[in-house]
C-alpha positions as CSV (number, residue, x, y, z in Angstrom):
1,X,20.2,-2.1,13.0
2,X,18.3,0.9,14.3
3,X,16.0,0.4,17.2
4,X,13.3,3.1,17.4
5,X,14.3,3.9,21.0
6,X,17.9,4.7,19.8
7,X,17.1,6.3,16.5
8,X,16.5,10.0,16.7
9,X,14.2,10.5,13.8
10,X,12.3,13.6,12.8
11,X,9.0,14.1,14.6
12,X,6.2,12.4,12.7
13,X,8.3,9.9,10.9
14,X,6.9,6.9,12.8
15,X,3.4,8.3,12.3
16,X,4.0,8.4,8.5
17,X,5.4,4.8,8.5
18,X,2.4,3.5,10.5
19,X,-0.1,5.3,8.2
20,X,1.6,4.0,5.1
21,X,1.8,0.4,6.5
22,X,-2.0,0.5,7.2
23,X,-2.7,2.0,3.8
24,X,-0.7,-0.7,2.1
25,X,-1.8,-3.8,4.1
26,X,-5.2,-2.8,5.6
27,X,-6.1,-3.5,9.2
28,X,-3.3,-4.9,11.4
29,X,-2.6,-5.5,15.0
30,X,0.4,-3.7,16.6
31,X,2.8,-6.7,16.3
32,X,1.8,-7.0,12.6
33,X,2.6,-3.3,12.0
34,X,6.0,-3.6,13.8
35,X,6.8,-6.9,11.9
36,X,6.0,-5.3,8.5
37,X,8.2,-2.3,9.2
38,X,11.0,-4.6,10.2
39,X,10.6,-6.6,7.0
40,X,10.4,-3.7,4.7
41,X,13.4,-2.1,6.3
42,X,15.3,-5.4,6.0
43,X,15.7,-5.6,9.8
44,X,17.2,-2.1,10.0
45,X,14.3,-0.7,12.0
46,X,12.9,-2.6,15.0
47,X,10.2,-1.1,17.0
48,X,9.6,-1.9,20.7
49,X,6.2,-1.7,22.4
50,X,7.2,1.4,24.3
51,X,7.6,3.2,21.0
52,X,4.9,1.7,18.8
53,X,1.9,1.7,21.1
54,X,2.0,5.3,22.3
55,X,2.2,6.3,18.6
56,X,-0.9,4.2,17.8
57,X,-2.7,5.8,20.7
58,X,-1.7,9.3,19.5
59,X,-2.8,8.5,15.9
60,X,-6.2,7.2,17.2
61,X,-6.7,10.3,19.3
62,X,-6.1,12.4,16.2
63,X,-8.7,10.5,14.3
64,X,-6.2,9.2,11.7
65,X,-6.7,5.6,12.6
66,X,-9.3,3.5,14.4
67,X,-9.1,0.3,16.4
68,X,-11.3,-2.6,17.2
69,X,-10.8,-5.8,19.0
70,X,-10.4,-9.0,16.9
71,X,-8.7,-12.4,16.9
72,X,-5.1,-12.7,15.6
73,X,-3.8,-15.5,13.4
74,X,-2.6,-17.4,16.5
75,X,-6.1,-17.2,17.9
76,X,-5.4,-14.5,20.5
77,X,-7.4,-11.4,21.2
78,X,-5.8,-8.3,19.6
79,X,-6.5,-4.7,18.8
80,X,-6.6,-4.2,15.0
81,X,-5.8,-0.7,13.6
82,X,-7.1,0.7,10.4
83,X,-6.8,3.9,8.5
84,X,-9.7,6.4,8.6
85,X,-10.8,8.6,5.7
86,X,-9.1,11.5,7.6
87,X,-6.0,9.3,8.0
88,X,-5.8,8.7,4.3
89,X,-5.9,12.5,3.7
90,X,-3.3,13.0,6.4
91,X,-1.1,10.3,4.8
92,X,-1.0,12.4,1.6
93,X,0.0,15.5,3.6
94,X,2.6,13.7,5.6
95,X,4.1,12.0,2.5
96,X,4.3,15.4,0.7
97,X,5.9,17.0,3.7
98,X,8.4,14.2,4.1
99,X,9.4,14.3,0.4
100,X,10.0,18.1,0.7
101,X,12.1,17.6,3.8
102,X,14.1,14.8,2.3
103,X,14.7,16.9,-0.8
104,X,15.9,19.8,1.4
105,X,18.3,17.6,3.4
106,X,19.7,16.1,0.2
107,X,20.3,19.6,-1.2
108,X,22.0,20.7,2.0
109,X,24.2,17.6,2.1
110,X,25.3,18.1,-1.5
111,X,25.8,21.8,-0.9
112,X,28.0,21.0,2.2
113,X,30.2,18.8,0.0
114,X,30.8,21.6,-2.4
115,X,32.0,24.1,0.2
């Protein structure tokens, strides 16, 4: 299991995962975002509030997501986050950049084995 506080991931990876989660599922509160990431990663990634919420604030400040207050499934007041039009465009950019980086790392690792 990787907790986000222990995992040293490339800058922007969490942003990409949040954007993709909101693109896939639509508006969600923070706990719902974290739970979805945990489910998709088969419990390999677990986000704590100290990691997730600063990322949500940062994404909202950049205009990639917006938030509004609503009521959760358990009838509690919660802030729901959704992707903006600009966020959808940024998701495409971030996805393309991530795929390029993953390809580069794969090439480097394969090349390192051949040396």
